[in-house]
Every structure is written in structure tokens, then in C-alpha cells.
N, CA, C, O and the ligand as a Tripos MOL2 file, in Angstrom:
@<TRIPOS>MOLECULE
protein
  309   307    78     0     0
PROTEIN
NO_CHARGES

@<TRIPOS>ATOM
      1 N           0.8420   -1.1980    0.0000 N.3       1 MET1
      2 CA          0.0000    0.0000    0.0000 C.3       1 MET1
      3 C           0.8760    1.2460    0.0000 C.2       1 MET1
      4 O           1.8650    1.3180    0.7290 O.2       1 MET1
      5 N           0.5120    2.2150   -0.8110 N.am      2 ALA2
      6 CA          1.3070    3.4360   -0.8990 C.3       2 ALA2
      7 C           1.1480    4.2810    0.3500 C.2       2 ALA2
      8 O           0.0380    4.5010    0.8340 O.2       2 ALA2
      9 N           2.2520    4.7410    0.8520 N.am      3 ASP3
     10 CA          2.2450    5.6490    1.9810 C.3       3 ASP3
     11 C           1.5600    6.9450    1.5530 C.2       3 ASP3
     12 O           1.6360    7.3450    0.3910 O.2       3 ASP3
     13 N           0.9020    7.5830    2.4890 N.am      4 ARG4
     14 CA          0.1930    8.8300    2.1860 C.3       4 ARG4
     15 C           1.1500    9.9030    1.6470 C.2       4 ARG4
     16 O           0.7540   10.7940    0.8950 O.2       4 ARG4
     17 N           2.4090    9.7900    2.0510 N.am      5 LEU5
     18 CA          3.3870   10.8030    1.6490 C.3       5 LEU5
     19 C           4.1020   10.4540    0.3480 C.2       5 LEU5
     20 O           4.8530   11.2690   -0.1890 O.2       5 LEU5
     21 N           3.8730    9.2570   -0.1540 N.am      6 TYR6
     22 CA          4.5270    8.8650   -1.4030 C.3       6 TYR6
     23 C           4.0670    9.7880   -2.5290 C.2       6 TYR6
     24 O           2.8730    9.8630   -2.8180 O.2       6 TYR6
     25 N           5.0150   10.4980   -3.1710 N.am      7 PRO7
     26 CA          4.6230   11.5370   -4.1370 C.3       7 PRO7
     27 C           4.3210   10.9870   -5.5330 C.2       7 PRO7
     28 O           4.9880   11.3390   -6.5060 O.2       7 PRO7
     29 N           3.3110   10.1210   -5.6200 N.am      8 SER8
     30 CA          3.0240    9.4860   -6.9080 C.3       8 SER8
     31 C           2.6530   10.4930   -7.9910 C.2       8 SER8
     32 O           2.8650   10.2420   -9.1770 O.2       8 SER8
     33 N           2.1020   11.6280   -7.5830 N.am      9 ILE9
     34 CA          1.7380   12.6670   -8.5570 C.3       9 ILE9
     35 C           2.9790   13.4550   -8.9920 C.2       9 ILE9
     36 O           3.1240   13.8000  -10.1650 O.2       9 ILE9
     37 N           3.8660   13.7340   -8.0420 N.am     10 GLN10
     38 CA          5.0070   14.6150   -8.3300 C.3      10 GLN10
     39 C           6.2220   13.8730   -8.8810 C.2      10 GLN10
     40 O           7.1380   14.4900   -9.4250 O.2      10 GLN10
     41 N           6.2280   12.5450   -8.7370 N.am     11 ARG11
     42 CA          7.3940   11.7740   -9.1480 C.3      11 ARG11
     43 C           7.3310   11.4230  -10.6320 C.2      11 ARG11
     44 O           6.2780   11.0500  -11.1490 O.2      11 ARG11
     45 N           8.4690   11.5470  -11.3060 N.am     12 CYS12
     46 CA          8.5430   11.1400  -12.7060 C.3      12 CYS12
     47 C           8.7840    9.6360  -12.7490 C.2      12 CYS12
     48 O           9.7530    9.1400  -12.1750 O.2      12 CYS12
     49 N           7.9020    8.9140  -13.4290 N.am     13 ALA13
     50 CA          8.0080    7.4600  -13.4790 C.3      13 ALA13
     51 C           9.2030    7.0090  -14.3200 C.2      13 ALA13
     52 O           9.6800    5.8830  -14.1790 O.2      13 ALA13
     53 N           9.6770    7.8910  -15.1900 N.am     14 ALA14
     54 CA         10.7780    7.5150  -16.0740 C.3      14 ALA14
     55 C          12.1480    7.6470  -15.4070 C.2      14 ALA14
     56 O          13.0170    6.8010  -15.6160 O.2      14 ALA14
     57 N          12.3520    8.6990  -14.6050 N.am     15 CYS15
     58 CA         13.6830    8.9230  -14.0280 C.3      15 CYS15
     59 C          13.6830    8.9990  -12.5060 C.2      15 CYS15
     60 O          14.7520    8.9860  -11.8960 O.2      15 CYS15
     61 N          12.5160    9.0770  -11.8780 N.am     16 GLY16
     62 CA         12.4600    9.1020  -10.4220 C.3      16 GLY16
     63 C          12.5920   10.4940   -9.8180 C.2      16 GLY16
     64 O          12.5720   10.6510   -8.5970 O.2      16 GLY16
     65 N          12.7250   11.5020  -10.6720 N.am     17 ASN17
     66 CA         12.8150   12.8770  -10.1960 C.3      17 ASN17
     67 C          11.4910   13.2920   -9.5300 C.2      17 ASN17
     68 O          10.4140   13.0340  -10.0660 O.2      17 ASN17
     69 N          11.5850   13.9330   -8.3640 N.am     18 VAL18
     70 CA         10.3820   14.3750   -7.6550 C.3      18 VAL18
     71 C          10.2970   15.8940   -7.6870 C.2      18 VAL18
     72 O          11.2380   16.5890   -7.3030 O.2      18 VAL18
     73 N           9.1610   16.3990   -8.1490 N.am     19 LYS19
     74 CA          8.9740   17.8470   -8.2510 C.3      19 LYS19
     75 C           8.8400   18.4670   -6.8690 C.2      19 LYS19
     76 O           8.1760   17.9270   -5.9840 O.2      19 LYS19
     77 N           9.4970   19.6330   -6.7070 N.am     20 LYS20
     78 CA          9.4420   20.3230   -5.4200 C.3      20 LYS20
     79 C           9.1870   21.8120   -5.6460 C.2      20 LYS20
     80 O           9.4340   22.3360   -6.7320 O.2      20 LYS20
     81 N           8.6950   22.4770   -4.6190 N.am     21 GLY21
     82 CA          8.4970   23.9200   -4.6730 C.3      21 GLY21
     83 C           7.6130   24.3460   -5.8270 C.2      21 GLY21
     84 O           6.5220   23.8060   -6.0130 O.2      21 GLY21
     85 N           8.0830   25.3210   -6.6100 N.am     22 ASP22
     86 CA          7.2320   25.8450   -7.6900 C.3      22 ASP22
     87 C           7.2070   24.9280   -8.9150 C.2      22 ASP22
     88 O           6.5600   25.2450   -9.9130 O.2      22 ASP22
     89 N           7.9090   23.7930   -8.8430 N.am     23 GLU23
     90 CA          7.8560   22.8000   -9.9210 C.3      23 GLU23
     91 C           6.6480   21.8780   -9.7440 C.2      23 GLU23
     92 O           6.2320   21.1970  -10.6820 O.2      23 GLU23
     93 N           6.0930   21.8660   -8.5310 N.am     24 LYS24
     94 CA          5.0150   20.9470   -8.2090 C.3      24 LYS24
     95 C           3.7570   21.1280   -9.0500 C.2      24 LYS24
     96 O           3.4150   22.2380   -9.4570 O.2      24 LYS24
     97 N           3.0790   20.0160   -9.3000 N.am     25 ILE25
     98 CA          1.8060   20.0670  -10.0130 C.3      25 ILE25
     99 C           0.6900   20.2430   -8.9820 C.2      25 ILE25
    100 O           0.6140   19.4970   -8.0050 O.2      25 ILE25
    101 N          -0.1560   21.2160   -9.2040 N.am     26 THR26
    102 CA         -1.2890   21.4360   -8.3150 C.3      26 THR26
    103 C          -2.5700   21.0220   -9.0390 C.2      26 THR26
    104 O          -2.5180   20.4930  -10.1490 O.2      26 THR26
    105 N          -3.7030   21.2620   -8.4140 N.am     27 LEU27
    106 CA         -5.0010   20.9650   -9.0410 C.3      27 LEU27
    107 C          -5.1950   21.7850  -10.3060 C.2      27 LEU27
    108 O          -6.0260   21.4550  -11.1520 O.2      27 LEU27
    109 N          -4.4240   22.8540  -10.4290 N.am     28 TYR28
    110 CA         -4.5620   23.7370  -11.5850 C.3      28 TYR28
    111 C          -3.3950   23.6120  -12.5710 C.2      28 TYR28
    112 O          -3.2590   24.4130  -13.4960 O.2      28 TYR28
    113 N          -2.5650   22.6020  -12.3550 N.am     29 GLY29
    114 CA         -1.4080   22.4300  -13.2160 C.3      29 GLY29
    115 C          -0.1880   23.0910  -12.6050 C.2      29 GLY29
    116 O          -0.0850   23.2060  -11.3830 O.2      29 GLY29
    117 N           0.7360   23.5260  -13.4480 N.am     30 ASN30
    118 CA          1.9150   24.2140  -12.9460 C.3      30 ASN30
    119 C           2.0220   25.5880  -13.5820 C.2      30 ASN30
    120 O           2.1610   25.7150  -14.7990 O.2      30 ASN30
    121 N           1.9570   26.6060  -12.7510 N.am     31 LYS31
    122 CA          1.9600   27.9930  -13.2160 C.3      31 LYS31
    123 C           3.2680   28.3680  -13.8930 C.2      31 LYS31
    124 O           3.2790   29.0260  -14.9340 O.2      31 LYS31
    125 N           4.3610   27.9450  -13.2930 N.am     32 LYS32
    126 CA          5.6970   28.3010  -13.7890 C.3      32 LYS32
    127 C           5.8960   27.8530  -15.2400 C.2      32 LYS32
    128 O           6.4410   28.5920  -16.0600 O.2      32 LYS32
    129 N           5.4470   26.6320  -15.5410 N.am     33 HIS33
    130 CA          5.6550   26.0810  -16.8790 C.3      33 HIS33
    131 C           4.4030   26.1470  -17.7570 C.2      33 HIS33
    132 O           4.4560   25.8210  -18.9430 O.2      33 HIS33
    133 N           3.2830   26.5670  -17.1750 N.am     34 GLY34
    134 CA          2.0510   26.6910  -17.9340 C.3      34 GLY34
    135 C           1.4510   25.3650  -18.3650 C.2      34 GLY34
    136 O           0.7710   25.2910  -19.3880 O.2      34 GLY34
    137 N           1.7000   24.3100  -17.5840 N.am     35 THR35
    138 CA          1.1140   23.0110  -17.9200 C.3      35 THR35
    139 C          -0.2650   22.8600  -17.2920 C.2      35 THR35
    140 O          -0.5790   23.5260  -16.3050 O.2      35 THR35
    141 N          -1.0790   21.9940  -17.8570 N.am     36 LYS36
    142 CA         -2.4350   21.7770  -17.3630 C.3      36 LYS36
    143 C          -2.4390   20.7720  -16.2120 C.2      36 LYS36
    144 O          -1.4430   20.0960  -15.9550 O.2      36 LYS36
    145 N          -3.5910   20.6890  -15.5200 N.am     37 HIS37
    146 CA         -3.6800   19.8460  -14.3340 C.3      37 HIS37
    147 C          -3.5210   18.3610  -14.6500 C.2      37 HIS37
    148 O          -3.1630   17.5740  -13.7740 O.2      37 HIS37
    149 N          -3.7860   17.9760  -15.8980 N.am     38 ASP38
    150 CA         -3.7100   16.5500  -16.2280 C.3      38 ASP38
    151 C          -2.4250   16.1990  -16.9990 C.2      38 ASP38
    152 O          -2.3100   15.1270  -17.5930 O.2      38 ASP38
    153 N          -1.4700   17.1330  -16.9690 N.am     39 GLU39
    154 CA         -0.2160   16.9030  -17.6810 C.3      39 GLU39
    155 C           0.9550   16.7520  -16.7120 C.2      39 GLU39
    156 O           1.0200   17.4180  -15.6790 O.2      39 GLU39
    157 N           1.8660   15.8710  -17.0690 N.am     40 TYR40
    158 CA          3.1070   15.7580  -16.3100 C.3      40 TYR40
    159 C           4.2610   15.9770  -17.2740 C.2      40 TYR40
    160 O           4.3830   15.2750  -18.2780 O.2      40 TYR40
    161 N           5.1120   16.9620  -16.9640 N.am     41 VAL41
    162 CA          6.2790   17.2170  -17.7970 C.3      41 VAL41
    163 C           7.5170   17.1940  -16.9070 C.2      41 VAL41
    164 O           7.5880   17.8950  -15.8980 O.2      41 VAL41
    165 N           8.4880   16.3750  -17.3020 N.am     42 CYS42
    166 CA          9.7210   16.2680  -16.5320 C.3      42 CYS42
    167 C          10.7670   17.2190  -17.1120 C.2      42 CYS42
    168 O          10.9630   17.2770  -18.3250 O.2      42 CYS42
    169 N          11.4440   17.9740  -16.2160 N.am     43 TYR43
    170 CA         12.4500   18.9290  -16.6760 C.3      43 TYR43
    171 C          13.8640   18.5200  -16.2820 C.2      43 TYR43
    172 O          14.7770   19.3440  -16.2230 O.2      43 TYR43
    173 N          14.0190   17.2290  -16.0150 N.am     44 ASN44
    174 CA         15.3500   16.6820  -15.7820 C.3      44 ASN44
    175 C          15.9680   16.3720  -17.1490 C.2      44 ASN44
    176 O          15.4830   15.5030  -17.8740 O.2      44 ASN44
    177 N          17.0370   17.0870  -17.4910 N.am     45 GLU45
    178 CA         17.6320   16.9710  -18.8250 C.3      45 GLU45
    179 C          18.1030   15.5680  -19.1760 C.2      45 GLU45
    180 O          18.2140   15.2160  -20.3500 O.2      45 GLU45
    181 N          18.3790   14.7720  -18.1520 N.am     46 LYS46
    182 CA         18.8570   13.4040  -18.3940 C.3      46 LYS46
    183 C          17.7120   12.4080  -18.5260 C.2      46 LYS46
    184 O          17.9390   11.2280  -18.7930 O.2      46 LYS46
    185 N          16.4810   12.8830  -18.3390 N.am     47 CYS47
    186 CA         15.3170   11.9980  -18.3810 C.3      47 CYS47
    187 C          14.9340   11.6510  -19.8320 C.2      47 CYS47
    188 O          14.9450   12.5190  -20.7050 O.2      47 CYS47
    189 N          14.5940   10.3620  -20.0790 N.am     48 PRO48
    190 CA         14.1330   10.0050  -21.4330 C.3      48 PRO48
    191 C          12.8520   10.7390  -21.8240 C.2      48 PRO48
    192 O          12.5450   10.8780  -23.0080 O.2      48 PRO48
    193 N          12.1080   11.2060  -20.8230 N.am     49 ASN49
    194 CA         10.8760   11.9510  -21.0830 C.3      49 ASN49
    195 C          11.0600   13.4650  -20.9140 C.2      49 ASN49
    196 O          10.0870   14.1890  -20.7000 O.2      49 ASN49
    197 N          12.2900   13.9350  -21.0080 N.am     50 TYR50
    198 CA         12.5880   15.3550  -20.8220 C.3      50 TYR50
    199 C          11.6880   16.2370  -21.6950 C.2      50 TYR50
    200 O          11.6700   16.1160  -22.9200 O.2      50 TYR50
    201 N          10.9460   17.1220  -21.0340 N.am     51 LYS51
    202 CA         10.0380   18.0700  -21.6920 C.3      51 LYS51
    203 C           8.9270   17.4300  -22.5160 C.2      51 LYS51
    204 O           8.2730   18.1010  -23.3140 O.2      51 LYS51
    205 N           8.7190   16.1420  -22.3210 N.am     52 LYS52
    206 CA          7.6540   15.4500  -23.0360 C.3      52 LYS52
    207 C           6.3930   15.4780  -22.1660 C.2      52 LYS52
    208 O           6.4520   15.1830  -20.9720 O.2      52 LYS52
    209 N           5.2590   15.8330  -22.7670 N.am     53 VAL53
    210 CA          4.0140   15.8790  -22.0080 C.3      53 VAL53
    211 C           3.4290   14.4780  -21.8840 C.2      53 VAL53
    212 O           3.0970   13.8460  -22.8870 O.2      53 VAL53
    213 N           3.3050   13.9960  -20.6520 N.am     54 VAL54
    214 CA          2.6600   12.7070  -20.4280 C.3      54 VAL54
    215 C           1.4080   12.9030  -19.5780 C.2      54 VAL54
    216 O           1.2860   13.9060  -18.8750 O.2      54 VAL54
    217 N           0.4840   11.9570  -19.6390 N.am     55 ASP55
    218 CA         -0.7450   12.0450  -18.8560 C.3      55 ASP55
    219 C          -0.4060   11.9270  -17.3690 C.2      55 ASP55
    220 O           0.2690   10.9840  -16.9590 O.2      55 ASP55
    221 N          -0.8700   12.8750  -16.5710 N.am     56 ARG56
    222 CA         -0.5260   12.9070  -15.1580 C.3      56 ARG56
    223 C          -0.9700   11.6530  -14.4110 C.2      56 ARG56
    224 O          -0.2240   11.1190  -13.5900 O.2      56 ARG56
    225 N          -2.1810   11.1850  -14.6960 N.am     57 ASP57
    226 CA         -2.6950   10.0020  -14.0100 C.3      57 ASP57
    227 C          -1.9420    8.7380  -14.4220 C.2      57 ASP57
    228 O          -1.7170    7.8330  -13.6190 O.2      57 ASP57
    229 N          -1.5600    8.7080  -15.7020 N.am     58 ARG58
    230 CA         -0.8010    7.5640  -16.1950 C.3      58 ARG58
    231 C           0.5610    7.5190  -15.5070 C.2      58 ARG58
    232 O           1.0280    6.4580  -15.0950 O.2      58 ARG58
    233 N           1.1890    8.6910  -15.3900 N.am     59 ASN59
    234 CA          2.4780    8.7900  -14.7080 C.3      59 ASN59
    235 C           2.3560    8.3520  -13.2340 C.2      59 ASN59
    236 O           3.1990    7.6160  -12.7200 O.2      59 ASN59
    237 N           1.2950    8.8170  -12.5770 N.am     60 ALA60
    238 CA          1.0740    8.4750  -11.1730 C.3      60 ALA60
    239 C           0.8310    6.9790  -11.0080 C.2      60 ALA60
    240 O           1.3080    6.3580  -10.0590 O.2      60 ALA60
    241 N           0.0870    6.4200  -11.9410 N.am     61 MET61
    242 CA         -0.2210    4.9930  -11.8910 C.3      61 MET61
    243 C           1.0470    4.1550  -12.0450 C.2      61 MET61
    244 O           1.2160    3.1340  -11.3780 O.2      61 MET61
    245 N           1.9240    4.5970  -12.9230 N.am     62 MET62
    246 CA          3.1860    3.8810  -13.1200 C.3      62 MET62
    247 C           4.0510    3.9440  -11.8650 C.2      62 MET62
    248 O           4.7500    2.9850  -11.5360 O.2      62 MET62
    249 N           4.0020    5.0680  -11.1720 N.am     63 ASN63
    250 CA          4.7370    5.2020   -9.9140 C.3      63 ASN63
    251 C           4.2170    4.2350   -8.8660 C.2      63 ASN63
    252 O           4.9910    3.6350   -8.1200 O.2      63 ASN63
    253 N           2.9010    4.0870   -8.8140 N.am     64 LEU64
    254 CA          2.2950    3.1910   -7.8310 C.3      64 LEU64
    255 C           2.5960    1.7320   -8.1610 C.2      64 LEU64
    256 O           2.8090    0.9150   -7.2650 O.2      64 LEU64
    257 N           2.6130    1.4120   -9.4480 N.am     65 THR65
    258 CA          2.9500    0.0580   -9.8790 C.3      65 THR65
    259 C           4.4070   -0.2550   -9.5150 C.2      65 THR65
    260 O           4.7300   -1.3520   -9.0580 O.2      65 THR65
    261 N           5.2640    0.7290   -9.7270 N.am     66 PHE66
    262 CA          6.6900    0.6040   -9.4140 C.3      66 PHE66
    263 C           6.9110    0.3020   -7.9300 C.2      66 PHE66
    264 O           7.8410   -0.4110   -7.5510 O.2      66 PHE66
    265 N           6.0360    0.8620   -7.1120 N.am     67 LEU67
    266 CA          6.1200    0.7260   -5.6600 C.3      67 LEU67
    267 C           5.9520   -0.7310   -5.1960 C.2      67 LEU67
    268 O           6.4580   -1.1190   -4.1430 O.2      67 LEU67
    269 N           5.2410   -1.5190   -5.9920 N.am     68 ILE68
    270 CA          5.0240   -2.9270   -5.6380 C.3      68 ILE68
    271 C           6.3600   -3.6640   -5.5620 C.2      68 ILE68
    272 O           6.5840   -4.4830   -4.6700 O.2      68 ILE68
    273 N           7.2390   -3.3580   -6.5080 N.am     69 ASP69
    274 CA          8.5470   -4.0080   -6.5410 C.3      69 ASP69
    275 C           9.6050   -3.2700   -5.7230 C.2      69 ASP69
    276 O          10.6630   -3.8170   -5.4150 O.2      69 ASP69
    277 N           9.2980   -2.0170   -5.3780 N.am     70 HIS70
    278 CA         10.2730   -1.2080   -4.6360 C.3      70 HIS70
    279 C           9.6150   -0.5200   -3.4350 C.2      70 HIS70
    280 O           9.5170    0.7060   -3.3860 O.2      70 HIS70
    281 N           9.1700   -1.3210   -2.4770 N.am     71 PRO71
    282 CA          8.4660   -0.7520   -1.3100 C.3      71 PRO71
    283 C           9.3330    0.2100   -0.4970 C.2      71 PRO71
    284 O           8.8060    1.0420    0.2420 O.2      71 PRO71
    285 N          10.6440    0.1050   -0.6270 N.am     72 GLU72
    286 CA         11.5350    0.9870    0.1330 C.3      72 GLU72
    287 C          11.3610    2.4520   -0.2580 C.2      72 GLU72
    288 O          11.7280    3.3450    0.5060 O.2      72 GLU72
    289 N          10.7980    2.7060   -1.4500 N.am     73 LEU73
    290 CA         10.5890    4.0870   -1.8970 C.3      73 LEU73
    291 C           9.5860    4.8210   -1.0170 C.2      73 LEU73
    292 O           9.6130    6.0480   -0.9220 O.2      73 LEU73
    293 N           8.7080    4.0700   -0.3810 N.am     74 ASN74
    294 CA          7.7420    4.6630    0.5380 C.3      74 ASN74
    295 C           8.4440    5.4640    1.6240 C.2      74 ASN74
    296 O           7.9370    6.4850    2.0880 O.2      74 ASN74
    297 N           9.6060    4.9910    2.0170 N.am     75 LYS75
    298 CA         10.3550    5.6230    3.1040 C.3      75 LYS75
    299 C          11.3990    6.5830    2.5700 C.2      75 LYS75
    300 O          11.7200    7.5880    3.2040 O.2      75 LYS75
    301 N          11.9210    6.2660    1.4060 N.am     76 ALA76
    302 CA         13.0680    7.0320    0.8990 C.3      76 ALA76
    303 C          12.6990    8.4360    0.4500 C.2      76 ALA76
    304 O          13.5420    9.3330    0.4580 O.2      76 ALA76
    305 N          11.4530    8.6320    0.0610 N.am     77 LEU77
    306 CA         11.1060    9.9390   -0.4870 C.3      77 LEU77
    307 C          10.4250   10.8400    0.5300 C.2      77 LEU77
    308 O          10.0730   11.9760    0.2110 O.2      77 LEU77
    309 ZN         11.8930   12.3720  -15.6070 Zn       78 ZN78
@<TRIPOS>BOND
     1     1     2 1
     2     2     3 1
     3     3     4 2
     4     3     5 am
     5     5     6 1
     6     6     7 1
     7     7     8 2
     8     7     9 am
     9     9    10 1
    10    10    11 1
    11    11    12 2
    12    11    13 am
    13    13    14 1
    14    14    15 1
    15    15    16 2
    16    15    17 am
    17    17    18 1
    18    18    19 1
    19    19    20 2
    20    19    21 am
    21    21    22 1
    22    22    23 1
    23    23    24 2
    24    23    25 am
    25    25    26 1
    26    26    27 1
    27    27    28 2
    28    27    29 am
    29    29    30 1
    30    30    31 1
    31    31    32 2
    32    31    33 am
    33    33    34 1
    34    34    35 1
    35    35    36 2
    36    35    37 am
    37    37    38 1
    38    38    39 1
    39    39    40 2
    40    39    41 am
    41    41    42 1
    42    42    43 1
    43    43    44 2
    44    43    45 am
    45    45    46 1
    46    46    47 1
    47    47    48 2
    48    47    49 am
    49    49    50 1
    50    50    51 1
    51    51    52 2
    52    51    53 am
    53    53    54 1
    54    54    55 1
    55    55    56 2
    56    55    57 am
    57    57    58 1
    58    58    59 1
    59    59    60 2
    60    59    61 am
    61    61    62 1
    62    62    63 1
    63    63    64 2
    64    63    65 am
    65    65    66 1
    66    66    67 1
    67    67    68 2
    68    67    69 am
    69    69    70 1
    70    70    71 1
    71    71    72 2
    72    71    73 am
    73    73    74 1
    74    74    75 1
    75    75    76 2
    76    75    77 am
    77    77    78 1
    78    78    79 1
    79    79    80 2
    80    79    81 am
    81    81    82 1
    82    82    83 1
    83    83    84 2
    84    83    85 am
    85    85    86 1
    86    86    87 1
    87    87    88 2
    88    87    89 am
    89    89    90 1
    90    90    91 1
    91    91    92 2
    92    91    93 am
    93    93    94 1
    94    94    95 1
    95    95    96 2
    96    95    97 am
    97    97    98 1
    98    98    99 1
    99    99   100 2
   100    99   101 am
   101   101   102 1
   102   102   103 1
   103   103   104 2
   104   103   105 am
   105   105   106 1
   106   106   107 1
   107   107   108 2
   108   107   109 am
   109   109   110 1
   110   110   111 1
   111   111   112 2
   112   111   113 am
   113   113   114 1
   114   114   115 1
   115   115   116 2
   116   115   117 am
   117   117   118 1
   118   118   119 1
   119   119   120 2
   120   119   121 am
   121   121   122 1
   122   122   123 1
   123   123   124 2
   124   123   125 am
   125   125   126 1
   126   126   127 1
   127   127   128 2
   128   127   129 am
   129   129   130 1
   130   130   131 1
   131   131   132 2
   132   131   133 am
   133   133   134 1
   134   134   135 1
   135   135   136 2
   136   135   137 am
   137   137   138 1
   138   138   139 1
   139   139   140 2
   140   139   141 am
   141   141   142 1
   142   142   143 1
   143   143   144 2
   144   143   145 am
   145   145   146 1
   146   146   147 1
   147   147   148 2
   148   147   149 am
   149   149   150 1
   150   150   151 1
   151   151   152 2
   152   151   153 am
   153   153   154 1
   154   154   155 1
   155   155   156 2
   156   155   157 am
   157   157   158 1
   158   158   159 1
   159   159   160 2
   160   159   161 am
   161   161   162 1
   162   162   163 1
   163   163   164 2
   164   163   165 am
   165   165   166 1
   166   166   167 1
   167   167   168 2
   168   167   169 am
   169   169   170 1
   170   170   171 1
   171   171   172 2
   172   171   173 am
   173   173   174 1
   174   174   175 1
   175   175   176 2
   176   175   177 am
   177   177   178 1
   178   178   179 1
   179   179   180 2
   180   179   181 am
   181   181   182 1
   182   182   183 1
   183   183   184 2
   184   183   185 am
   185   185   186 1
   186   186   187 1
   187   187   188 2
   188   187   189 am
   189   189   190 1
   190   190   191 1
   191   191   192 2
   192   191   193 am
   193   193   194 1
   194   194   195 1
   195   195   196 2
   196   195   197 am
   197   197   198 1
   198   198   199 1
   199   199   200 2
   200   199   201 am
   201   201   202 1
   202   202   203 1
   203   203   204 2
   204   203   205 am
   205   205   206 1
   206   206   207 1
   207   207   208 2
   208   207   209 am
   209   209   210 1
   210   210   211 1
   211   211   212 2
   212   211   213 am
   213   213   214 1
   214   214   215 1
   215   215   216 2
   216   215   217 am
   217   217   218 1
   218   218   219 1
   219   219   220 2
   220   219   221 am
   221   221   222 1
   222   222   223 1
   223   223   224 2
   224   223   225 am
   225   225   226 1
   226   226   227 1
   227   227   228 2
   228   227   229 am
   229   229   230 1
   230   230   231 1
   231   231   232 2
   232   231   233 am
   233   233   234 1
   234   234   235 1
   235   235   236 2
   236   235   237 am
   237   237   238 1
   238   238   239 1
   239   239   240 2
   240   239   241 am
   241   241   242 1
   242   242   243 1
   243   243   244 2
   244   243   245 am
   245   245   246 1
   246   246   247 1
   247   247   248 2
   248   247   249 am
   249   249   250 1
   250   250   251 1
   251   251   252 2
   252   251   253 am
   253   253   254 1
   254   254   255 1
   255   255   256 2
   256   255   257 am
   257   257   258 1
   258   258   259 1
   259   259   260 2
   260   259   261 am
   261   261   262 1
   262   262   263 1
   263   263   264 2
   264   263   265 am
   265   265   266 1
   266   266   267 1
   267   267   268 2
   268   267   269 am
   269   269   270 1
   270   270   271 1
   271   271   272 2
   272   271   273 am
   273   273   274 1
   274   274   275 1
   275   275   276 2
   276   275   277 am
   277   277   278 1
   278   278   279 1
   279   279   280 2
   280   279   281 am
   281   281   282 1
   282   282   283 1
   283   283   284 2
   284   283   285 am
   285   285   286 1
   286   286   287 1
   287   287   288 2
   288   287   289 am
   289   289   290 1
   290   290   291 1
   291   291   292 2
   292   291   293 am
   293   293   294 1
   294   294   295 1
   295   295   296 2
   296   295   297 am
   297   297   298 1
   298   298   299 1
   299   299   300 2
   300   299   301 am
   301   301   302 1
   302   302   303 1
   303   303   304 2
   304   303   305 am
   305   305   306 1
   306   306   307 1
   307   307   308 2
@<TRIPOS>SUBSTRUCTURE
     1 MET1         2 RESIDUE 1 A MET
     2 ALA2         6 RESIDUE 1 A ALA
     3 ASP3        10 RESIDUE 1 A ASP
     4 ARG4        14 RESIDUE 1 A ARG
     5 LEU5        18 RESIDUE 1 A LEU
     6 TYR6        22 RESIDUE 1 A TYR
     7 PRO7        26 RESIDUE 1 A PRO
     8 SER8        30 RESIDUE 1 A SER
     9 ILE9        34 RESIDUE 1 A ILE
    10 GLN10       38 RESIDUE 1 A GLN
    11 ARG11       42 RESIDUE 1 A ARG
    12 CYS12       46 RESIDUE 1 A CYS
    13 ALA13       50 RESIDUE 1 A ALA
    14 ALA14       54 RESIDUE 1 A ALA
    15 CYS15       58 RESIDUE 1 A CYS
    16 GLY16       62 RESIDUE 1 A GLY
    17 ASN17       66 RESIDUE 1 A ASN
    18 VAL18       70 RESIDUE 1 A VAL
    19 LYS19       74 RESIDUE 1 A LYS
    20 LYS20       78 RESIDUE 1 A LYS
    21 GLY21       82 RESIDUE 1 A GLY
    22 ASP22       86 RESIDUE 1 A ASP
    23 GLU23       90 RESIDUE 1 A GLU
    24 LYS24       94 RESIDUE 1 A LYS
    25 ILE25       98 RESIDUE 1 A ILE
    26 THR26      102 RESIDUE 1 A THR
    27 LEU27      106 RESIDUE 1 A LEU
    28 TYR28      110 RESIDUE 1 A TYR
    29 GLY29      114 RESIDUE 1 A GLY
    30 ASN30      118 RESIDUE 1 A ASN
    31 LYS31      122 RESIDUE 1 A LYS
    32 LYS32      126 RESIDUE 1 A LYS
    33 HIS33      130 RESIDUE 1 A HIS
    34 GLY34      134 RESIDUE 1 A GLY
    35 THR35      138 RESIDUE 1 A THR
    36 LYS36      142 RESIDUE 1 A LYS
    37 HIS37      146 RESIDUE 1 A HIS
    38 ASP38      150 RESIDUE 1 A ASP
    39 GLU39      154 RESIDUE 1 A GLU
    40 TYR40      158 RESIDUE 1 A TYR
    41 VAL41      162 RESIDUE 1 A VAL
    42 CYS42      166 RESIDUE 1 A CYS
    43 TYR43      170 RESIDUE 1 A TYR
    44 ASN44      174 RESIDUE 1 A ASN
    45 GLU45      178 RESIDUE 1 A GLU
    46 LYS46      182 RESIDUE 1 A LYS
    47 CYS47      186 RESIDUE 1 A CYS
    48 PRO48      190 RESIDUE 1 A PRO
    49 ASN49      194 RESIDUE 1 A ASN
    50 TYR50      198 RESIDUE 1 A TYR
    51 LYS51      202 RESIDUE 1 A LYS
    52 LYS52      206 RESIDUE 1 A LYS
    53 VAL53      210 RESIDUE 1 A VAL
    54 VAL54      214 RESIDUE 1 A VAL
    55 ASP55      218 RESIDUE 1 A ASP
    56 ARG56      222 RESIDUE 1 A ARG
    57 ASP57      226 RESIDUE 1 A ASP
    58 ARG58      230 RESIDUE 1 A ARG
    59 ASN59      234 RESIDUE 1 A ASN
    60 ALA60      238 RESIDUE 1 A ALA
    61 MET61      242 RESIDUE 1 A MET
    62 MET62      246 RESIDUE 1 A MET
    63 ASN63      250 RESIDUE 1 A ASN
    64 LEU64      254 RESIDUE 1 A LEU
    65 THR65      258 RESIDUE 1 A THR
    66 PHE66      262 RESIDUE 1 A PHE
    67 LEU67      266 RESIDUE 1 A LEU
    68 ILE68      270 RESIDUE 1 A ILE
    69 ASP69      274 RESIDUE 1 A ASP
    70 HIS70      278 RESIDUE 1 A HIS
    71 PRO71      282 RESIDUE 1 A PRO
    72 GLU72      286 RESIDUE 1 A GLU
    73 LEU73      290 RESIDUE 1 A LEU
    74 ASN74      294 RESIDUE 1 A ASN
    75 LYS75      298 RESIDUE 1 A LYS
    76 ALA76      302 RESIDUE 1 A ALA
    77 LEU77      306 RESIDUE 1 A LEU
    78 ZN78       309 GROUP 0 **** ****
């Protein structure tokens, strides 16, 4: 089971980068980058999904699936 603090919404499923501060996605998207609430865009230059718009829920779902095999992430983040 995912910990309440596990940042499945803010974490990039491709590289593991977690959005913080003004990079975070809110209910209204991200103001700084002008993304919509249902979009996830990773700005880690080394990420295979760098600047690629992915579905936010799909990204979150992949993070939760990943957690099944890596339960230690519940504590690490
Ligand atoms: Zn990424």
C-alpha cells in the first residue's frame, strides 16, 4: 500500500525525479511552466521523457505500480 506521503503525482516514473516547490503540479497544473492539471512534464535533462508531455494520471499509476517491486521508496522519499 502506498504511503500517504509517497509523491506518486510529483514523481517522474521515467527517471524518479520528484517535483518540489514551484515545480510541483497542483489541481490547476503548474503555473511556472504553464502546464495543465492533467499533464506531467519532466524537466530533468537526463530523463528520457525530458520536456515530453505525459498524462498525469498515467504517470502516477506507473509510480504506484513501481512501488510494488520497490516498497523501500515509501520511506526514501
Ligand atoms: Zn523524468
